[in-house]
DOMAR-936702 format. One record per residue (C-alpha): z, x, y; residue in three letters. Coordinates in steps of 0.02 Angstrom, whole numbers, plus 50000, padded with zeros to 5 digits. Layout:
> z,x,y,guse
> Z,X,Y,ALA $
...
END
This chain:
> z,x,y,guse
> 51181,50354,50249,MET $
> 51009,50389,50177,GLU $
> 51018,50580,50169,SER $
> 51127,50729,50208,ASP $
> 51062,50735,50387,LYS $
> 51128,50578,50470,TRP $
> 51260,50443,50462,ILE $
> 51214,50285,50559,VAL $
> 51344,50158,50615,SER $
> 51297,49989,50691,VAL $
> 51426,49925,50815,GLU $
> 51429,49766,50921,PRO $
> 51349,49842,51075,THR $
> 51281,50009,51016,GLN $
> 51215,50115,50872,VAL $
> 51308,50277,50837,SER $
> 51216,50423,50756,LEU $
> 51313,50565,50675,VAL $
> 51209,50724,50658,ASP $
> 51278,50808,50502,LEU $
> 51172,50964,50530,GLN $
> 51238,50991,50705,ASN $
> 51427,50998,50682,GLN $
> 51437,50809,50663,ALA $
> 51385,50780,50843,GLN $
> 51390,50595,50887,VAL $
> 51255,50512,50991,THR $
> 51282,50333,51049,ARG $
> 51137,50225,51104,ARG $
> 51156,50055,51190,PRO $
> 51055,49960,51061,ILE $
> 51101,49791,50987,LYS $
> 51050,49772,50805,ALA $
> 51111,49692,50644,GLU $
> 51067,49844,50540,ALA $
> 50996,50019,50559,ALA $
> 50932,50149,50437,VAL $
> 50878,50328,50472,MET $
> 50726,50409,50395,ASN $
> 50786,50539,50266,PRO $
> 50664,50673,50328,VAL $
> 50615,50642,50509,THR $
> 50712,50578,50658,ASN $
> 50642,50402,50648,ILE $
> 50767,50259,50660,LEU $
> 50728,50085,50594,ALA $
> 50819,49936,50671,LEU $
> 50833,49757,50613,ARG $
> 50886,49601,50710,SER $
> 50853,49436,50624,GLY $
> 50673,49443,50562,LYS $
> 50623,49573,50691,MET $
> 50607,49754,50633,ILE $
> 50571,49907,50740,GLN $
> 50546,50094,50721,MET $
> 50600,50221,50853,PHE $
> 50562,50407,50865,ASN $
> 50724,50488,50924,LEU $
> 50638,50653,50966,ASP $
> 50516,50574,51089,THR $
> 50635,50430,51132,LYS $
> 50495,50305,51107,SER $
> 50466,50147,51007,LYS $
> 50336,50175,50871,LEU $
> 50307,49997,50815,LYS $
> 50384,49826,50787,SER $
> 50351,49674,50679,HIS $
> 50419,49498,50660,ASP $
> 50435,49456,50475,MET $
> 50401,49282,50407,ASP $
> 50561,49287,50304,GLN $
> 50730,49373,50327,PRO $
> 50749,49544,50247,ILE $
> 50882,49547,50110,VAL $
> 50866,49733,50069,PHE $
> 50779,49882,50147,TRP $
> 50766,50066,50111,LYS $
> 50665,50220,50156,TRP $
> 50575,50274,49997,THR $
> 50502,50429,50076,GLY $
> 50457,50512,50239,GLU $
> 50327,50382,50287,ASN $
> 50374,50222,50196,ASN $
> 50506,50091,50232,LEU $
> 50527,49964,50091,ALA $
> 50569,49786,50141,LEU $
> 50629,49656,50016,VAL $
> 50632,49470,50057,THR $
> 50687,49323,49950,ALA $
> 50514,49315,49871,THR $
> 50421,49480,49893,SER $
> 50425,49668,49920,VAL $
> 50335,49749,50067,PHE $
> 50298,49929,50117,HIS $
> 50291,49975,50301,TRP $
> 50213,50142,50346,SER $
> 50290,50245,50486,ALA $
> 50114,50304,50528,GLU $
> 49990,50204,50629,GLY $
> 50018,50031,50703,THR $
> 49992,49924,50549,GLY $
> 50104,49782,50491,ALA $
> 50204,49785,50328,PRO $
> 50095,49764,50173,ILE $
> 50150,49656,50027,LYS $
> 50157,49758,49867,VAL $
> 50214,49627,49743,PHE $
> 50311,49465,49720,ASP $
> 50483,49462,49644,ARG $
> 50486,49416,49459,HIS $
> 50571,49252,49409,PRO $
> 50706,49353,49319,THR $
> 50753,49432,49485,ILE $
> 50737,49277,49593,GLY $
> 50816,49221,49756,ALA $
> 50990,49203,49676,ASN $
> 50991,49388,49633,THR $
> 51073,49512,49752,GLN $
> 50957,49661,49771,ILE $
> 51050,49827,49760,ILE $
> 50915,49953,49717,ASN $
> 50733,49994,49748,TYR $
> 50639,50148,49692,GLN $
> 50460,50212,49703,VAL $
> 50392,50341,49581,SER $
> 50338,50513,49645,PRO $
> 50154,50466,49623,ASP $
> 50184,50300,49715,ALA $
> 50105,50204,49571,LYS $
> 50265,50126,49502,TRP $
> 50403,50026,49585,CYS $
> 50574,49976,49519,LEU $
> 50671,49832,49598,LEU $
> 50849,49800,49539,GLY $
> 50982,49669,49571,GLY $
> 51137,49582,49506,ILE $
> 51188,49401,49482,SER $
> 51339,49306,49418,ALA $
> 51351,49294,49229,GLY $
> 51456,49192,49109,GLN $
> 51641,49229,49091,GLY $
> 51651,49322,49255,GLY $
> 51523,49452,49204,GLY $
> 51385,49523,49312,VAL $
> 51208,49517,49247,ASN $
> 51086,49653,49296,GLY $
> 50898,49631,49304,ASN $
> 50760,49749,49356,MET $
> 50574,49730,49385,GLN $
> 50458,49875,49343,LEU $
> 50293,49853,49434,TYR $
> 50130,49947,49408,SER $
> 50037,49962,49573,VAL $
> 49873,50005,49486,GLU $
> 49878,49868,49354,LYS $
> 49970,49743,49464,LYS $
> 50081,49696,49316,VAL $
> 50270,49676,49309,SER $
> 50388,49710,49164,GLN $
> 50563,49634,49171,PRO $
> 50708,49743,49115,LEU $
> 50889,49696,49085,GLN $
> 51005,49823,49164,GLY $
> 51091,49874,49325,HIS $
> 51023,50042,49382,ALA $
> 50871,50154,49366,GLY $
> 50777,50297,49447,SER $
> 50618,50399,49435,PHE $
> 50612,50586,49407,ALA $
> 50483,50722,49375,THR $
> 50525,50859,49249,ILE $
> 50437,51003,49162,LYS $
> 50434,50990,48972,LEU $
> 50424,51139,48856,VAL $
> 50252,51153,48778,GLY $
> 50165,51045,48908,ARG $
> 50062,51099,49057,GLU $
> 50070,50935,49151,ASP $
> 50237,50876,49223,PRO $
> 50319,50719,49154,ALA $
> 50357,50575,49270,GLN $
> 50505,50484,49196,LEU $
> 50590,50317,49218,LEU $
> 50775,50331,49179,VAL $
> 50870,50168,49172,PHE $
> 51027,50082,49111,HIS $
> 51005,49934,48994,GLU $
> 51132,49796,48967,LYS $
> 51068,49638,48886,LYS $
> 51164,49476,48907,VAL $
> 51178,49446,48720,GLU $
> 51223,49627,48679,ASP $
> 51390,49705,48735,PRO $
> 51325,49883,48721,SER $
> 51264,49988,48868,HIS $
> 51113,50100,48836,LYS $
> 51020,50237,48928,LEU $
> 50831,50239,48917,PHE $
> 50716,50385,48962,VAL $
> 50529,50355,48956,MET $
> 50376,50429,49037,GLU $
> 50266,50318,49146,VAL $
> 50091,50346,49209,GLY $
> 50032,50486,49095,ARG $
> 49846,50501,49064,ASP $
> 49821,50443,48881,PRO $
> 49691,50578,48856,SER $
> 49828,50709,48876,LYS $
> 49933,50641,48734,GLY $
> 50074,50520,48700,ALA $
> 50201,50491,48839,PRO $
> 50371,50573,48825,HIS $
> 50511,50459,48767,ARG $
> 50689,50484,48706,LEU $
> 50778,50367,48585,PRO $
> 50896,50246,48675,PRO $
> 51069,50321,48692,THR $
> 51226,50213,48687,VAL $
> 51337,50240,48840,ILE $
> 51521,50239,48789,PRO $
> 51619,50109,48888,VAL $
> 51809,50089,48868,PRO $
> 51869,49919,48809,ALA $
> 51967,49893,48970,GLU $
> 51806,49918,49070,ALA $
> 51694,49805,48966,ALA $
> 51640,49707,49120,GLN $
> 51602,49863,49222,ASP $
> 51424,49912,49267,PHE $
> 51333,50050,49362,PRO $
> 51270,50013,49537,VAL $
> 51170,50173,49562,SER $
> 51081,50308,49463,MET $
> 51035,50477,49536,VAL $
> 50934,50613,49448,VAL $
> 50973,50792,49499,ASP $
> 50803,50877,49516,ALA $
> 50880,51050,49504,LYS $
> 50960,51028,49333,ASP $
> 50867,50872,49269,ASP $
> 51031,50778,49247,VAL $
> 51051,50592,49276,ALA $
> 51213,50532,49353,PHE $
END
C-alpha cells in the first residue's frame, strides 16, 4: 500500500489489485512475482522476481520496461510519480518510469548502514537533492539499533545519523519569502538512553540567510517501553505536524 488509491496483494499464481477509489473493486491478473508495488500517482505497477524488475502500465496493458539487476533488491519504494528507488546490499539506485533507461546508481551504502542492517525506510527531498536511507540492526541486550544515511546528491557526501525514522517536509515560515525544506528525524544514540526529535533545514541558499533549525526535543518514552523505537515518520503537509 503506497497511497490511498490502491492495495496490491501478491499471491502464488496472481497479483490482486484493490482499487480504493472505485468501491474497492478487485482486479486479478495471472502474474507470478515475488513482490509488487503500485505507483502512488499513476497506474504503473512494478514487479520483482529474483533480480528481475519490470514496470507495467495498467491503463494501456503494456510492459514499459524491464531490467535484470546485478544484486538482489532488499528494499524498494516509489519516491514520486516517476522514480522507483531500489536498494541492494551495497548501493541505492533510482529507476525512472520514463524512457527506456536502466536504473542509475545514486550512492553506496555507508559502513554504518551496511549489509547486516535491515532497510526499513528511504526518502527523497522535494527538490530531489537529498536522500535519507534508514535501517535497523540487532543491538546489545536485545535492543534494536537504528542508523540512517543522509546523502547530498549535489556534493556527493554522506552524513551518518543514529536513529530509526525520518522524513522531509516543506513548510512556510513567518517572515521568510522562500519556503523551508526540512529534515525531521528521530535520534537514538547507542550510548544515550534518551530519544530526541531533530528539525533542521537542508539545502537553503546561504546567501538568503541561516538555515532554519529547532533545538533538539526529548521524546518522552515510558520506562516499560525503553526498548521501543519508531519505524516510520510522516509529516502532515496540511498542518505541518510530524507523526
